[in-house]
C-alpha positions in Angstrom: 6.5 52.1 -135.9 8.3 54.3 -133.5 11.5 53.7 -135.5 9.8 54.9 -138.6 8.4 58.1 -137.0 11.8 59.4 -135.9 13.3 59.5 -139.4 10.2 61.0 -141.0 10.3 63.9 -138.4 13.9 64.5 -139.2 13.1 64.4 -142.9 10.4 67.0 -142.4 12.9 69.3 -140.6 15.4 69.0 -143.6 12.5 69.6 -146.0 11.3 72.7 -144.1 14.9 74.0 -143.9 15.2 73.6 -147.7 11.9 75.4 -148.3 12.9 78.3 -146.0 16.2 78.6 -147.9 14.4 78.7 -151.2 12.1 81.4 -149.8 15.1 83.4 -148.8 16.6 83.0 -152.3 13.4 84.3 -153.8 14.0 87.7 -152.2 15.0 90.3 -154.9 18.0 91.7 -153.0 19.4 88.3 -152.1 19.1 87.2 -155.8 21.0 90.4 -156.9 23.6 89.7 -154.1 24.1 86.1 -155.1 24.4 86.9 -158.8 27.0 89.5 -158.1 28.9 87.2 -155.8 28.8 84.4 -158.4 30.2 86.8 -161.0 33.0 87.7 -158.7 33.8 84.1 -158.0 33.8 83.4 -161.8 36.2 86.3 -162.3 38.5 85.1 -159.5 38.6 81.6 -161.1 39.6 83.1 -164.4 42.3 85.2 -162.7 43.7 82.3 -160.7 47.4 81.8 -161.2 48.9 78.5 -162.5 50.6 76.2 -160.1 54.1 77.3 -161.3 53.2 81.0 -160.8 51.8 80.3 -157.4 55.0 78.4 -156.5 57.1 81.4 -157.6 55.0 83.8 -155.5 55.3 81.6 -152.5 59.1 81.4 -153.0 59.3 85.2 -153.0 57.3 85.3 -149.7 59.6 82.7 -148.2 62.7 84.6 -149.3 61.3 87.8 -147.7 60.6 85.7 -144.5 64.2 84.4 -144.5 65.6 88.0 -144.9 63.4 89.2 -142.0 64.4 86.3 -139.8 68.1 86.4 -140.7 69.6 87.3 -137.3 72.8 89.0 -138.7 70.7 91.2 -141.1 68.1 91.8 -138.5 70.8 93.2 -136.1 72.2 95.5 -138.8 68.7 96.8 -139.6 67.9 97.4 -136.0 71.2 99.3 -135.5 70.5 101.4 -138.6 66.9 102.0 -137.6 68.0 103.2 -134.1 70.6 105.4 -135.7 68.0 107.0 -138.0 65.6 107.5 -135.2 68.3 109.2 -133.0 69.3 111.3 -136.0 65.7 112.5 -136.4 65.5 113.4 -132.7 68.8 115.2 -132.8 67.7 117.1 -135.9 64.5 118.3 -134.3 66.4 119.3 -131.2 68.9 121.1 -133.4 66.2 123.0 -135.2 64.7 124.0 -131.8 68.1 125.4 -130.6 68.6 127.1 -133.9 65.2 128.8 -133.6 65.9 129.9 -130.1 69.3 131.5 -130.8 68.7 132.8 -134.4 65.1 133.9 -134.4 64.4 137.1 -132.6 60.7 136.4 -132.1 60.9 132.7 -131.0 57.9 132.1 -128.9 57.7 129.5 -126.1 54.6 127.3 -126.4 51.7 128.4 -124.2 48.7 126.1 -124.5 46.3 128.9 -123.8 47.4 130.7 -127.0 46.7 127.6 -129.2 43.4 127.4 -130.9 42.4 123.7 -130.3 39.5 123.8 -132.7 41.9 123.9 -135.6 44.1 121.2 -133.9 40.9 119.0 -133.8 40.2 119.7 -137.5 43.9 118.8 -138.3 43.3 115.5 -136.5 40.1 114.9 -138.4 42.1 115.4 -141.7 44.8 113.0 -140.4 42.1 110.4 -139.6 40.7 110.9 -143.1 44.1 110.4 -144.5 44.5 107.0 -142.7 40.9 105.9 -143.4 41.2 106.4 -147.1 44.4 104.3 -147.1 42.6 101.5 -145.2 39.6 101.6 -147.6 42.0 101.3 -150.6 43.8 98.3 -149.1 40.5 96.7 -148.0 39.1 97.0 -151.6 42.2 95.3 -153.0 42.0 92.4 -150.5 38.2 92.0 -151.0 38.6 92.1 -154.7 40.9 89.0 -154.6 39.4 87.1 -151.7 35.8 88.2 -151.4 36.3 88.5 -147.6 35.7 91.8 -145.7 38.7 92.2 -143.4 38.8 95.8 -142.2 41.0 95.3 -139.1 43.6 93.3 -141.1 43.6 96.2 -143.7 44.4 98.7 -140.9 47.1 96.5 -139.3 48.8 95.8 -142.7 48.8 99.5 -143.4 50.5 100.1 -140.0 53.2 97.6 -140.9 53.6 99.1 -144.4 53.9 102.7 -143.1 56.2 101.7 -140.2 58.8 100.0 -142.3 58.6 102.7 -145.0 59.2 105.2 -142.2 62.4 103.5 -140.8 63.9 102.3 -144.1 65.8 104.8 -146.3 64.0 106.0 -149.4 60.8 104.4 -148.0 61.8 101.2 -149.7 61.0 98.1 -147.8 57.4 98.3 -146.4 56.0 96.3 -149.3 57.9 93.1 -148.5 56.9 93.3 -144.8 53.3 94.0 -145.7 53.2 91.0 -148.1 54.7 88.7 -145.4 52.2 90.0 -142.8 49.2 89.4 -145.1 50.4 86.0 -146.1 50.8 85.1 -142.4 47.1 86.0 -141.9 45.8 83.5 -144.4 45.7 85.8 -147.4 46.8 83.9 -150.5 50.4 84.4 -151.5 49.6 86.0 -154.9 47.2 88.5 -153.2 49.7 89.2 -150.4 52.3 90.2 -153.0 50.0 92.1 -155.4 48.3 94.3 -152.8 51.3 96.3 -151.6 52.8 96.4 -155.1 49.5 97.7 -156.6 49.1 100.2 -153.8 52.6 101.6 -154.5 51.7 102.0 -158.2 48.5 103.8 -157.6 50.0 105.9 -154.8 52.9 107.0 -157.0 50.7 107.9 -160.0 48.2 109.9 -157.8 51.2 111.6 -156.1 52.7 112.6 -159.4 49.4 114.1 -160.6 48.7 116.1 -157.5 52.3 117.4 -157.1 52.6 118.3 -160.8 49.5 120.5 -160.5 50.9 122.1 -157.4 54.3 122.6 -159.0 52.8 124.4 -162.0 50.6 126.5 -159.7 53.6 127.5 -157.5 55.2 129.2 -160.6 52.0 130.8 -161.9 51.0 132.5 -158.6 54.5 133.3 -157.5 54.3 131.3 -154.3 57.6 129.4 -154.8 61.1 130.1 -153.3 64.3 129.5 -155.2 65.8 126.7 -153.0 62.5 124.9 -152.4 61.5 125.2 -156.1 64.8 123.7 -157.3 64.6 120.9 -154.8 61.0 120.1 -155.6 61.7 120.1 -159.4 64.6 117.6 -158.9 62.3 115.4 -156.7 59.5 115.5 -159.3 61.9 114.7 -162.2 63.5 111.8 -160.4 60.1 110.4 -159.2 58.6 110.7 -162.7 61.6 108.9 -164.3 61.3 106.1 -161.8 57.6 105.6 -162.3 57.8 106.0 -166.1 60.6 103.5 -166.2 58.7 100.9 -164.2 55.5 101.4 -166.2 57.4 101.3 -169.5 59.4 98.2 -168.6 56.2 96.5 -167.4 54.4 97.2 -170.6 57.2 96.4 -173.0 59.2 93.4 -171.5 61.8 93.0 -174.3 62.8 96.6 -174.4 62.6 96.6 -170.6 65.1 93.8 -170.2 67.5 95.6 -172.5 67.2 98.8 -170.5 67.6 97.0 -167.1 70.6 95.2 -168.4 72.2 98.4 -169.8 71.5 100.4 -166.6 72.9 97.7 -164.3 76.1 97.3 -166.5 76.6 101.0 -166.3 76.3 100.9 -162.4 78.7 98.0 -162.3 81.3 99.9 -164.4 80.8 102.9 -162.1 81.6 100.5 -159.2 78.2 101.3 -157.5 77.1 97.7 -157.8 79.3 94.5 -157.7 77.2 91.4 -158.5 75.5 92.1 -161.9 73.6 88.8 -162.1 72.2 89.0 -158.6 70.8 92.5 -159.1 69.5 91.7 -162.6 67.4 88.8 -161.3 66.1 91.0 -158.5 65.2 93.9 -160.7 63.5 91.6 -163.3 61.5 89.8 -160.6 60.4 93.2 -159.4 59.5 94.2 -163.0 57.6 90.9 -163.6 55.5 91.5 -160.5 54.6 95.0 -161.8 53.8 93.6 -165.2 51.4 91.0 -163.8 49.7 93.7 -161.7 49.3 96.1 -164.6 47.9 93.2 -166.8 45.5 92.3 -164.0 44.2 95.8 -163.4 44.0 96.7 -167.1 40.9 94.4 -167.2 39.4 96.2 -164.2 39.0 99.8 -165.2 36.5 100.6 -162.4 39.0 99.4 -159.8 41.8 101.5 -161.4 39.6 104.6 -161.4 38.5 103.9 -157.8 42.1 103.4 -156.5 43.4 106.6 -158.3 40.5 108.6 -156.8 41.1 107.2 -153.3 44.9 107.9 -153.4 44.3 111.4 -154.8 41.9 112.1 -151.8 44.6 110.7 -149.6 47.1 113.4 -150.7 44.4 116.1 -150.5 43.9 115.2 -146.9 47.6 115.2 -146.2 48.5 118.4 -148.0 45.6 120.3 -146.3 46.9 119.7 -142.8 49.6 122.6 -142.7 46.8 125.2 -143.3 45.0 124.2 -140.1 48.3 124.1 -138.2 48.9 127.7 -139.3 45.4 128.7 -138.1 46.0 127.0 -134.7 48.8 129.5 -133.8 48.1 133.1 -132.9 51.1 134.7 -134.7 50.3 138.2 -135.8 52.3 140.6 -138.0 53.5 138.1 -140.5 52.4 137.2 -144.0 48.7 136.2 -144.3 48.3 132.8 -146.0 45.3 131.1 -147.6 44.4 127.5 -148.0 45.7 127.2 -151.6 49.2 128.5 -150.8 49.6 126.1 -147.9 48.4 123.2 -149.9 50.9 124.0 -152.6 53.7 124.4 -150.0 52.9 121.0 -148.5 53.2 119.4 -151.9 56.5 121.2 -152.6 57.9 120.0 -149.2 57.0 116.4 -150.1 58.6 116.7 -153.5 61.8 118.3 -152.1 62.1 115.5 -149.5 61.3 112.6 -151.9 64.9 112.1 -153.1 66.6 112.3 -149.7 67.8 108.8 -148.7 67.1 109.2 -145.0 63.8 107.8 -143.6 61.0 110.2 -143.9 63.1 112.7 -145.9 64.7 113.8 -142.6 66.5 117.0 -142.9 65.0 118.3 -146.1 61.4 118.1 -144.7 62.4 120.3 -141.7 64.5 122.8 -143.7 61.9 123.3 -146.4 59.1 123.6 -143.9 61.0 126.3 -141.9 61.9 128.1 -145.2 58.4 128.2 -146.5 56.4 128.9 -143.3 58.7 131.1 -141.2 57.1 134.3 -142.7 53.6 133.1 -141.7 54.3 131.5 -138.3 57.2 133.5 -136.9 58.2 132.3 -133.5 55.7 129.4 -133.7 57.5 127.9 -136.7 59.2 125.2 -134.6 56.0 124.1 -132.9 54.1 124.0 -136.2 57.0 121.9 -137.6 56.6 119.4 -134.7 52.9 119.0 -135.5 53.6 118.6 -139.2 56.2 115.9 -138.6 53.8 114.1 -136.3 51.2 114.0 -139.1 53.6 113.1 -141.9 56.2 110.9 -140.1 55.8 110.1 -136.4 52.2 108.9 -136.7 53.6 106.1 -139.0 56.1 105.0 -136.3 53.3 105.1 -133.7 50.9 103.1 -135.8 53.6 100.4 -136.6 54.7 100.2 -133.0 51.1 99.9 -131.9 50.3 97.1 -134.4 53.5 95.1 -133.5 52.8 95.6 -129.7 49.2 94.5 -130.1 50.1 91.4 -132.1 52.8 90.5 -129.6 50.6 90.9 -126.5 47.3 89.7 -127.8 46.8 89.7 -131.6 48.9 86.6 -132.5 47.2 84.5 -129.7 43.8 85.7 -130.8 44.5 84.8 -134.5 45.7 81.3 -133.5 42.6 80.8 -131.5 40.3 82.0 -134.3 42.1 79.8 -136.8 41.6 76.8 -134.5 37.9 77.8 -134.0 37.3 77.8 -137.8 39.1 74.5 -138.1 36.9 73.0 -135.4 33.8 74.5 -137.1 34.8 72.9 -140.4 35.4 69.6 -138.6 32.0 69.8 -136.9 30.3 70.6 -140.2 32.0 67.6 -141.8 31.0 65.4 -138.8 27.4 66.7 -139.1 27.3 65.9 -142.8 28.7 62.4 -142.1 26.1 61.8 -139.4 23.3 62.9 -141.7 24.6 60.7 -144.5 24.9 57.7 -142.3 21.4 58.3 -141.0 20.0 58.5 -144.5 21.8 55.3 -145.5 20.4 53.4 -142.4 16.9 54.8 -143.1 17.0 53.6 -146.7 18.1 50.1 -145.5 15.2 50.0 -143.0 12.7 51.0 -145.7 14.0 48.3 -148.1 13.6 45.7 -145.3 10.0 46.9 -144.6 9.1 46.7 -148.3 10.5 43.1 -148.4 8.5 42.1 -145.3 5.3 43.5 -146.8 
């Protein structure tokens, strides 16, 4: 009899657990949540790539890993990165010396003269700029995995911005970000699509904001000849690049012809050597974009959300120079307003966009000094340092911080968490097996009791 009581008590526990689960499910909000989640899971199942496509994506991730781990290439990249970093420091020091010797009203920095309230507001806008980026990446990851991973979104942003900051023309962060996400258990297809999609939405939002600012700069007479010409060139080149990618992605046949024609022209001009190698690379790049555009064409809400987020991103960034201007006490110069400084920041970004050096080094500093010297006078150099911190050096610091954190602690923590989840899964499987074995034994005992009676 004692043997019979034990299983019945356990059965009651399972039955009570089932009843409590049913009660929970009867809650209105839980029902809405489960329905929404089920719809999301169904959508993900429909969007799942075929095995061949998954293999292709995994191969691309592996190729990127090989390029990163290639010692000879890694050494060359490190040397180039060190060179670019030193060049940037020399450039800033050169501007300081130039300001000291050529500007009559150059003012040494005195902290008591700086209005730290506006410095604080500037930092708030900088934080908003970073947070919006993190939200955009988090949404992309959650949409494909249904997992909320805020810290991973921040770290992957740091990796993206760091490698964009040290590689010429800001072209390389996407590959590193894809590799980083894939190494953190994000599926290969999602790891590749997130940085590519972010680049598409960021470029479109950037073109919209900068175009409006470019038009306004001519209508209100706030442009300068040199900066205006440079910003127009930057906008035209960026527009052609984005339009070409979108056009090629939408129309694959015409796109292949255009890519082939363009590469043949570059080979004839002796700019490129291996036609087939570059053709395959470009077409792979185009195919990735085509898949992303097809995927997001079915999710209009996500497209709208991403464009809004990336537009807000640039509003935060281009608002920063105005608060830098207010932080310094220069009197006697031109009086600026928020609109003028916002437009100037957009023009600086446009003018520096086609400079091959990382962060648009050189053009950023020259255009900033040209546009803001009348407003800031002897404080122009110090304002420039703050602007470059917000638009360039913060990217380096974020990336170095993420890499250092992972090296010292993050990688070990991730390996432990991975083992922990694996052990939890094993324990759950073990528990299920024990319950199943118990039920089988209980059924056998009941059959024996029935036979005895």
